[in-house]
N, C-alpha and C positions, 0 to 999 in steps of 0.2 A: 415572598421568597419561598413559596411552597414547593416549587419545582426543585430548587437546590436542596431544600431540607429533605425532600423525598429521596434525592440522589444520595445524600449523606447517609440516610437511614438504610439504604440498600447495599452499601458497600461492605458491611461486615462479613456477610457470607462469601461474597466475591473475594475479599481479602484472605479468608481462610483457604479458599481454593488456590489463590495465587501463591500462598506460602507452601502449600503442598506441591504445586508445580515447581516452585523454586527449589525445594528439597530434592525433587526428582532430578532436576537438572544437575544439582550439585553431586548427587549420587552417580549420575552418568559420568561426570567429570572425574570423580574419584576412581571409577572403574575403567578409565582409559579413554572414554569417549571425549569428543570435543566439547567445549563448554561455551555458553553465551558470554560474549565479551565485547565491549566497545573500545578496548584498548589496543595495544600494539601486539603484533605477533610476528615471529620470524619465519622467513622462507629463505633457505640457504643462508647467505651472509647479510641479507637486508633486514631492516626492522623499520617498518613504515606503518602509520596508523591505518586501520581499516576504514573504508568509506563505502557506503552503500551505493550501488549502481542501479539496483532494481529492487522493488519490494511490493508486496500486497499485504493487506490486512487480513488476518485469519478470522474465520468464522465457521459455522457449520454448513456443509454442503448437502445436496440431496442425492449424491451418488449411492448406489446400492452396495458399495464395497468392492473389494478386489480379492483375487485368489490366484496365486502363481501367475502374476501378470507384471509387465513392465509398463510404466507410465512415462511417456516422453512429453516434456513440457517446454514450451518456447518462451523465453524471456527476451525483452528488448532492452539493451543496456542504455545508460545515459553516458557516464564517463567510462573510459577504458582503464586498463591496469596491467601489471606484469604478473599478478597472482590473483587467485580466486578462492573463495570459500562460499559454501551455501549454508543456509539455515533452514532446518526442518522443524515442524511443529505438529504435535498431537494434542494441542491445548484443549480441544473440545471433544476428544475421542472418548468412547465408552469403554475402551480397553487398550492394552498394550499393542503396539504395532511393530513388527519386525521389518526393518529395511535391509534387504539382502545385499544390495550394492547401489552405488550412485555413480553415474558417469556424466561428465560435461563434455561438450563438443561444440564446435561452430556449426551453425545450421547452414545447409545448402538451400533446400526448398522443401515445403511441406514437412513431413517427418524425417526427411533425408538429411544426414549430417556429413560433414567433411571428415572422411575416415582418419586422415593423418592427425587430426586435432583432438581425438578422443583421449580423455584423461580420467582415471579413476579417483574418486574422492574417498578419503578414509576418515574414521572417527576414533581419535586416540590411537591411530595406527592400525585400526581394524577395518576390514571391508564392510562388515555388517554391524548394525546397531539396533538395539531395541529401545523404542520410545514408550515409556509408561504413559498412561492417560494423564493429561495435564502437562506433559513435559515438552520442552523444545531443546534443540541442540544445534551447535555450529560444527561444521566439518573442520578437519585439519586444512591448512592452506596448501594449495597446489600451484606450482609455477604454470602460468597459462597466459598467453597474450590475448587479453580481452580487448576487442576493438570498441571504440565508442559508437553509439547509435547503431548497434548491430544485434543480430539474433543469435542467442546461445540456446542449445538444447540441453536440458537437464533430465536424465533418464533415471527413474527410481524403480528398482526391482522389489516387488512385494511377494515374497515366497509363500506366505501363509494367508489364511482367511482374514481379511480386514473387515470389521463390522460396518454396516451401513452408516451413512451420514458422517463420513470422516471429516476431519479438519481440513479446511482449504479456503478457496475464494471463488465463488460463482460470479457469473456476469463478467468473465475475464476479457471478453471480446477477442480472444485468441484461441485458435483450435488447439486441442489436446489430443494426443494419440495414445492408444492403449493396445498392447500386443500380448499374446499368450507367451508364457515362459520367461526365461532369463535372457533377454535379447538387447540389453543396454548397449552392447558394443557393436551391434549390427547397424551399419550406416543406413541401410535401406529400410530398416524397421519392418521387416517382412511380416505380412499377416496382420498389420495394425488396423484398428478401427478408429475413425475420427469422431470425437465428441460423443462417446456412447451415453453419457449423461448430460450432454450440453457442454458449452465452453466453460472451463473452470481450471483452477490450479488445485493440486492436492498435496498437502503436507509442506510444500515448498513455499516459504514466505520471504526469503531474502537471498540476493546474490551480492556479495561484497567484493571489493577489489582493493589491492594495494597500488597506490599511484602517488609517487613522490611529489607530483605537481598539483595534486588535488588540494583544495582549500576547505573542503567540507561538503556536507550534503544538506539539501533543503527538502523538508517533508511537506508534501501537499496533503493536508488532513481535512477530510470532509466526507461528503455523501456522493450521490450519483453523478453530479456534475463533475466532481473531481475524479471519480472512478472512470468517467468517460462515456456513460450511458448515452446512447443515441449517436455516438460517433461511429465511424465505419469500422466494421469487424476486420480483424487481421491486418490493420493498416497503421496502427500506432498513431492515431490522430486525437488522442486525449489531450487536454490542454497541458498536463505535466510533460507528455512526450514532446509537444511543440515547444515548451519552455526549455527542455533539454537540448533541442536543436539550436535554439537561440544562444544558449550558453556556450555550446561547442563552437558555434560560428563566431562568437565573441572572444574565443580563446580562454574561456573561464573553466577551471577544473572543479565544477560543482556537480555532485551527484544529485539526481532528482528521484525521489521516492514517493510513489503514489499510495497513500494510505486512505483512499476513499472506499466507502461501502454504501452501495445503493440503499436508500431508505434510512440511513443512520441519522440520528439527531443527538442533541446534547444530553437528553435526560432519560431516554427510554431504552431498555434492553429488549430489542426486537430484531431489527436488522443490524446485527452486530451488537456488542455491548455498547451502552450509552457512551457518547463521545467524551463526556467528562470522566468516565470510568476508564476507557481504553487509551486515554491520551498519554499516560506515562509509557505504556508498552509500545504503542503504535507511533508515537512521535518522539517523546523525550529520550527513549532508549535506543533509537535507531543509530546504526554505526556511523560515526562521523557527523552527526547532525549539529548544525550551527544555526539553522533558520527553520522556522515552521510557518507555513501559510495556513492560517485557520480559515477554511473556505466556506462550505455551504451546509454544514449540519443545521444551522439555525433556520434555513429555508424550510426544512422538514418540521421544525417546531412551529412554523407559521402556517404552512400549507396543510392544514388538518382541521377536523371539526372542533377541536379543542386547542386553539392556538395559545402559545405561551405569551406572557406579557413582555413588554419591552424591558421592564425592570429585571425580570428573570434572565432574559437573554443577554442584557448588558452585564449582569453579574457573572454569567457564564464566561463571556469573553474576558472579563477582568480576572476571573479565577485562572483561566488557562494562561493568560499573560503572566500573572504572578508566579505560577508554577514553572513556567519556562524561564523567566528571569532569575528564579531562584537557583537554576543550574546554568546560568550564563548562556542561554539560548535566546536568540532574538525572534520576535513574533511579527509576522506580516499579516495584518488583518484584512479580510476581504469584505467588501460590501456585498449585500445580498441581491442576487439577480431577480428580475421581475417574474411574475407568474399570473398576471391577469389572463383569464380565459381557462384556468384550471377549475376543477370542481369546487374547491373550498375557498376560492378567492372572494374577499369582500372588501369594500372600502375601508372598514375598520382594520382589517389585517394589513392592507396596504399602508395605512397610517403608521402601524407598528413597524413595518419594514422600513419606512422612511425614517422613523425615529432611530432604529438600529443603525442605519447607514449614516445618519448624522453623527451618532456617537463614534462610529468607526473613523469617520473623517475628521473628528475634532482633535485639536492638539492635546486635549486632556485625556484621551482614550488610554494611553499607555502603550499603544501599538508602536513598534519601531519603524514600521512602514505600512503602506496600504496598497493592496491590489484592488483597484476599483472595477470589479467585475460588472457591477450594475451599469456603470457608464459605458463599459466596453460593449455590452450587448443590447442595451435598451434602445427603444425607438425614441429619438429625440422629440418627436411629435407626440409621443404617448409613453412617458417614462415608466409607466406601470406595466408595459408590455415589451416583449422581445421585438427587436428590429426584424422584420420579416426575413431578411437575408440570412439571419443567424438563428432562426427558429427551426427546430427539428420537426415541428408540426404538432407537438403536444403542449406548447406554450409554457414549458417548464425547463426543457433541456436544450442546450445549444447544439447545432449541427457542427460539422467539421469546421466550417468557416467561423462559427461562433467560438469553438474551442481555440482556434488560432487567435481570434481577437482577444480572448482572455489572456492567453500566453503573451501576446504582444503588449498588453497593458501593464505588465510588470516592469518597473524601472530596475534594470539589472544592477545598478549601483547599490541597491538594497541588499545584494548578495555579495558585497565586498567588505 
């Protein structure tokens, strides 16, 4: 159990930082800014629980910073709603960040928005908000007809100098647009540049809606396969996107939140904080969450020169299941997809993968349901390898067809 013990020993410093960030958020709330909440909030005369329609997991980006610029970010919704709020994070920032204003609008194409749809977001009734390093905040709710499976533009004006490597999410597979000055209300976003530091999200971590018919949200928690790496850019062909389409077509009001980070694993702070460490924030505390799909973090604990043991990985699954069940959230466990043909694959690692998958599929696992990703994308003639039709070419990540196969493998009754 060395891996889990190491994780436990590493949490004390992180916990202190989390407490500092929590204090900062409370102070923002006391000062009139919006606050983090998974409860209910009123818009006009309605009071309906908030449910996430879109999310990304925060981490450190490689952007060089911003200065008197507006960042227009495109998010693709899962469920719709009659009101919207956004959540912003400076969790990993090196200093305070001033958000001059935030606007939401329906997207037309590229950076262009539908002019009549533009709405200003506020924070405790104020147009501007300052996020201390380590803090996150929710906006006030705004009446806004959010369509399901649609693109919304969220424009953030950053009036001052923002230090390099701001909080955000790289590998977004979605173009981001940056324009000089305070131009969030400009539908054409005149003078904008596309992906100046690559495809990424900055500060924006969540878009939540109020929807009286929504039954909750499902969090897809994992690494690069969940994030959608190797799926088509600007096309929303990640398997969580494909799952959202299935749910809407089935008439189910379930938000789908993608909390995947490429390279993430259960035990290591490297590509994002370790999965066991970030699970509370990125899964258990998501708005309206009722189900969590524990996806592919363990693949990265195996596809490495120093693979984890089956005992450690089984214990990690059991820990996450116990933590979720402790707050009445159901866990859908995923089997681990194959990766024969990658640099670190060995027959011994393959045997460990099989052992983990046998645990996930066993009645005694504690999982409330199973998403059998391995069966969905494996070659029946060679289960240690991807089916060629689903292989992106790197023997590790599924292509668009493979992403769809994963989404199709989930029994939607597990989300009822």
